[in-house]
N, C-alpha and C positions, 0 to 999 in steps of 0.2 A: 450472603457470599461476598467476600472481599476479593476483587479482581484488579490486578495491575497490568496495564497494557503499554508497550513501548513501540513507537514507530521510528525506526532508524533507516528506512529504505531510501529516503531522498534527503535533500538538503534541509528539509523542514523536519526537525526533530520534535517529537511530541510524546507526552506521557499522560495517561489517563488512569484514574483510580476510582472504582465504584465500590461503595460500602452500602450497608442497609440504610444509612442516613442520607447520602448525597453522592454527587459525582464531582471529582476534582480533575482539572485539566491544565496542562502547561505546554507551551510550544516555543520553539526558538529557531530562527533561520540560521542554523548552526554551520552551514557550509561543510567544511572538513573537520569540524571540532566536536563531533558526537562523543568521542571518547573522553573529552575534557568536561562535557556538560551533562552527560546522561545521568551519572550517579547522583550528582547534586540535585538534578531535577526530580529524580525518584525520591530522594530524601525530603525535598521540599513538599511534594504532594502528600507524602506520609505524615510529615509534621503538621501540615495545614489541616489534615483530616483526623489528627490524633490517632493514627493507626500505626501499630508496630509491624515490622516485617513478619514477625511470628504470627500475626493475625491474618495474613494473606492466605487465600485458599487456591487461587489459580493465577498463573502468569500467562501473558500472551506477547508474541512478537510477530513482525512481518516475515512471511516466508520468502518473499521475492516475487517477481524480479525487482531489481533496484540496484543501488550502489553496492558493489562487491564488499567494500570495507564496512559500510554501514550495516549490511545484513550480518556480517560476521560479528560485529559488535553487539547487535541485538541478540543473536543466538547465544553468544558467549555469556551475556548478562543474564538472560532468563534461565539458561541451563545451569549456570552457577548458583543462582538464587534458588531454583527449584531443588537442586541437589542438597543445598545447605538447609533448606526449610522442610524438605520432604513433601513437596507439593507438586502437582502436575503443571506442565506448560503446554500451550497450544500455539502452533504457527499457522497463520492465515495468509493466503496469497494477497500480495499488495494491491493488484488491480481490482480484486473483489472488494477490498475495503474502500478504494477510491470510487467505485461505482455504487456502493451500497446506499448512500444517501439519496440517490436518484432512482431507486427501484420502482417508483411510481411514475417516472417520466414516460410519456406515451410513445416516444420514439427510441432510437438507439442512443446508448451512452457509450462514449469512447474515452476511457482513461488513457493518458499517454505520459510516458517518461522518456526523456531524451537518453538514448543508449549510446550516443556518439557514433562515429563512423557512418554517418548518414542513415542511421537506423533508430527506431524507437521501440520501446517495450509497449505493447498495446494489446487490447482485446476488446471485442464488441459485445455489449450487453443489451438486453431488452427486458425491462420489467423484472429485474433481479436475476435473470438467467444469462449465463455466459453462452454466446453463440459461436465463438471461434476459439481456437487454441490460444494460449498465451504466446504472443508473437514477439520476435526480435527481427524486425523487418522495416523497410522504408515505408513512409506514410503513403506512398503511391499504392502499395499493396492494400492498405486500409481503404483508400479511395476506390480501388477496383472492387473490393468486397461490397462497399456501400452502393456503388453503381449497379452491381449485379444483383443486389438484394434491396431494391428501393423501398423506402418507407415514406408515408405522407407527412410525418412530423419531423421537425428539425433534429439534427444530430447534436447531442449535448457533449461538448468536450470538457473533460475534467482532468485532474492530475497536475503536477507541478509545471509541466511544459505545455499546457493547453493553449496558452497565448501564442507561443512560437508555432505550434502545430496549426493553429487557425490561419496564421499568415502563410504558411506553406501550402495549406489546402487551397487558399484563395488564389495563389499563384497557379496551382494546377487547374483551377476552374478556367482561367484564361487560356491555358494551353490545350485543355481537353474538352472545353465546353460543358463542364459538369454543372448540373443545376441543383446540387444538394445544398441545403441551408444548414449552417452550423451556428450554434449558440454556445458561448463559453460560460462555464460555471463561475459565478462571482467569487466563490471561495476556493478557487482551484489551487491557491498557494497555501492552504491551511494544512496542518498536520492531521493525520487520520487515526490517531490513537483511540479516539472515542468510537469510531466505526469498527476498528479492530477489536475493541473490548466487547462490543455487542455481538459480533460474529463469533468470537471465541466463546462467549457465554452460551450462545445458541448451540454451537457444536457440542460443547461439553454437556449441555442439558440433554441433547439427543443421544450422544454416544456414551456419556458417562465416564469418559477417560480422556487423558491428554494425548499429545503426540508421543511417538516413540522416542526414546532417549537418543537413538541414532539419527533422528530427523535433522536435516541440514537445509541450507538455503537453496532456493530455486534460482539458478543463475541464468539459464537459457543459452549462455555462451561461455566459452572459456575466458579466463582473465588474460590480460596482456602478458603477465608473468608466465602463465601456462603456455601461451602461444609461443613466447620467446624460447621456452625450453623444449618446444616441439611435442608437448603432451597432447 
């Protein structure tokens, strides 16, 4: 089964391709340039693997939360390719992909994405299971959850803004006397297309179908444009 996965949810753009022969992966700290780099990266991994677009069986993208523009680019790309090739696509929640590599961690795993306006997109996981809703909330809410549900192992922070979050948590320690220990994922700035690919393949194997054609991004909040229009 040939599967192509693209991660456009954050600044770290990544593409992964799995075939029967091997796995190919590319990433770029793309900032706001996903639309300029994504198609060329897809072409590059297809070329490196000697795979034609017509040989693909499944596509995957990040469902969100994440960058509004990045998520739209990801969905537009996989939906367009899926329609043209007549194959399914699957969207997987971004925070699930960020937590996946640490499913064997004995304590909590907390993936975080800076959502601006003093809030973060986050969720708390334990051994591969999500324990909270997907949140758009201050990190103080996450700290309250962790204090109210203590664990003996350190909390592992991951996601593109793990370093920033760790600093803010440490400030809260001083203010609130928290005794929670945090460890930061060494690869927190890496793209997550490989994890996306694995989760999409697992879901397709279990369900035997892709996402609905009407599937769209998980935003958690309205965009600034929507708020300005009073929507």
